[in-house]
C-alpha positions, -999 to 999 in steps of 0.1 A, spaced: 188 209 -538 150 208 -539 129 178 -548 94 178 -562 70 164 -537 50 142 -561 42 106 -561 56 85 -590 33 85 -620 10 112 -607 4 141 -631 -23 165 -618 -45 179 -646 -35 214 -656 -70 226 -663 -94 225 -633 -122 199 -637 -155 212 -650 -171 207 -616 -148 232 -600 -153 257 -628 -191 254 -625 -196 250 -587 -167 273 -577 -185 305 -587 -198 320 -554 -234 326 -566 -236 291 -582 -223 276 -550 -250 294 -530 -277 282 -554 -264 246 -550 -265 250 -512 -301 262 -513 -311 234 -536 -294 209 -513 -321 218 -487 -352 217 -510 -364 219 -546 -371 255 -554 -386 277 -581 -366 307 -595 -385 333 -575 -377 315 -542 -340 313 -552 -339 349 -561 -352 359 -527 -329 335 -509 -297 347 -526 -307 384 -529 -298 386 -566 -319 397 -596 -339 370 -614 -320 373 -648 -287 367 -630 -301 337 -611 -316 323 -642 -283 327 -661 -263 308 -635 -290 281 -632 -286 276 -669 -249 270 -664 -256 245 -637 -281 228 -659 -257 227 -687 -232 208 -665 -260 185 -653 -255 195 -617 -292 205 -615 -323 196 -635 -356 214 -639 -393 205 -645 -424 225 -649 -446 228 -618 -477 207 -618 -494 233 -597 -485 264 -618 -471 257 -652 -455 292 -653 -431 280 -626 -402 257 -629 -388 237 -600 -350 231 -598 -334 202 -580 -299 189 -574 -287 159 -593 -273 142 -562 -257 112 -579 -241 134 -605 -226 158 -579 -213 129 -558 -195 114 -588 -182 148 -599 -167 155 -564 -150 121 -565 -136 127 -600 -125 162 -590 -104 148 -562 -89 121 -584 -79 147 -610 -55 162 -584 -43 129 -570 -57 93 -572 -56 90 -534 -82 119 -532 -109 99 -549 -138 99 -525 -148 66 -511 -185 59 -504 -190 59 -467 -211 35 -448 -239 51 -428 -235 49 -391 -264 48 -367 -293 68 -380 -307 94 -356 -344 86 -348 -368 110 -366 -404 114 -374 -411 121 -411 -444 129 -428 -445 125 -466 -473 143 -485 -487 141 -520 -522 150 -533 -538 115 -535 -517 96 -509 -521 68 -534 -485 63 -547 -456 87 -542 -460 94 -505 -470 58 -497 -439 44 -514 -417 70 -496 -432 60 -463 -424 24 -467 -389 30 -481 -379 54 -453 -390 29 -427 -372 0 -444 -340 17 -455 -335 32 -420 -340 -2 -403 -369 12 -384 -350 43 -370 -373 65 -391 -409 67 -380 -424 74 -414 -460 85 -422 -478 97 -453 -510 116 -461 -526 136 -489 -549 166 -495 -574 145 -516 -568 108 -506 -575 81 -532 -573 44 -532 -538 29 -533 -526 26 -569 -521 -10 -581 -488 0 -598 -474 15 -565 -481 -18 -548 -466 -38 -577 -434 -19 -580 -427 -19 -543 -433 -56 -541 -414 -66 -572 -384 -42 -570 -380 -35 -533 -396 -65 -517 -419 -42 -497 -456 -49 -492 -476 -17 -490 -510 -32 -498 -522 -28 -462 -512 9 -460 -542 32 -458 -546 65 -477 -555 93 -453 -560 131 -453 -533 152 -438 -555 168 -412 -555 135 -392 -519 146 -383 -528 183 -375 -519 179 -339 -488 157 -344 -452 168 -342 -427 158 -369 -390 164 -374 -394 166 -412 -424 173 -434 -416 165 -471 -440 174 -499 -436 153 -530 -462 170 -551 -463 206 -563 -500 209 -557 -499 196 -522 -471 220 -514 -495 249 -521 -520 237 -495 -496 221 -469 -508 231 -434 -484 240 -406 -477 213 -381 -469 219 -344 -433 222 -334 -403 230 -355 -406 206 -384 -381 210 -413 -403 216 -442 -388 207 -476 -401 199 -511 -392 172 -536 -408 180 -569 -416 145 -583 -441 140 -612 -472 120 -606 -467 86 -623 -505 80 -623 -513 98 -656 -547 82 -662 -534 58 -688 -537 20 -684 -516 5 -656 -493 -14 -680 -485 19 -698 -477 38 -666 -457 10 -648 -423 23 -661 -432 58 -647 -438 41 -613 -405 24 -616 -388 58 -623 -406 74 -594 -396 47 -570 -360 49 -581 -359 87 -575 -375 83 -541 -350 57 -532 -321 80 -542 -335 109 -523 -342 89 -492 -308 74 -492 -292 108 -492 -316 120 -465 -306 91 -443 -269 99 -449 -276 133 -435 -292 118 -405 -263 94 -398 -226 95 -391 -203 78 -415 -183 49 -402 -156 30 -421 -149 38 -457 -158 12 -483 -128 0 -502 
């Protein structure tokens, strides 16, 4: 006599979860893998996966429909569109996919272990908001393990909203940080160089050594409108930076005990 090896009350879903149907396609999985390294425009993805642009665009459309990736027009060249992973959405989808098969397979959030020391340079055009916020966050969120720096191609004064959102939301004071041009670091070695602005990516110089160069396409919250009008944009920018940096630090650490 044979017995079904199934826990009481567990009924796996007959239809595979949407995440499996979307991400399980070989080309879509390759696109997700490439976007896990850096935000990319379609032409870059086409070269990386070796497939025609119409096919790549079709599958990117599927991934967008499932909210696994999102897209925004390049601020450097409006004809280009940058694609990025929706990290939180994919993390939740992976957990839900496991739970659909068995409740015990729901992924638990893992605590970060010790973060490997690294030197990271964040770049944006003005070095007045995005890169300054990222510098402070990376340093604070890593407990000082990350030696973070920032610079720009056309430095401007620190934006008042950048100072305000970091102080009010993250309890970090960046008022004493100084905007600087990226050529002050031209002879410095970094483990990571992360461009946060589509324009600065186009003029980013090469740095000595073997820095991992990646791009996060994040809109400039300083739109030229009054500070009170753009403050919500600075809040959104800071939240996106915090999410991206949290996932970056996870990649630089080893998980310890599962959170229950």
